[in-house]
N, C-alpha and C positions, 0 to 999 in steps of 0.2 A: 211207833214206826217213824217218828220224827217228821211228820208231814207227808210221808210217802203212802200212796194207796197201792193196792194190789197191781193194777195195770202198769204202774210206773216201774215195777220190778220185772216186767216181762220184756222179752225181745220185741223189736219193732213189729215183726210179723205176728207174733202171738198177741201183742197189744191191739193191733188192728182187728184181729179175729174176735177178741174179747169185746171190743167196743161195738163191732157189728152185731154180735149176739145180744148185747145189752140193748142196742137200739131196736132190734127186732122184737124184743120182749116188752118194750116200754108201754105200748098200748094195753097189753094184757095186765101189766102191773098196775097201771092207773085205773083200769076198770075194776080190778079186784079191790083196790083201795077205796074207790067210790062205794062199792057194795058194802064193805066193812064199815065205812063211815056212816052210811045210811042206817045200817043195823045198830050201830052204836047210838045214833041219835034217837032211834025208836025205843031203845032200852031204858 
């Protein structure tokens, strides 16, 4: 995509909405990554 990511292709309103949703899920994603990393280290 020549350096463009999905939000870059959206309208300003839709881009703001997508970034807000992403920020709202950030803690959940980091928590899930930590659990997965811990399980990987135990294996």
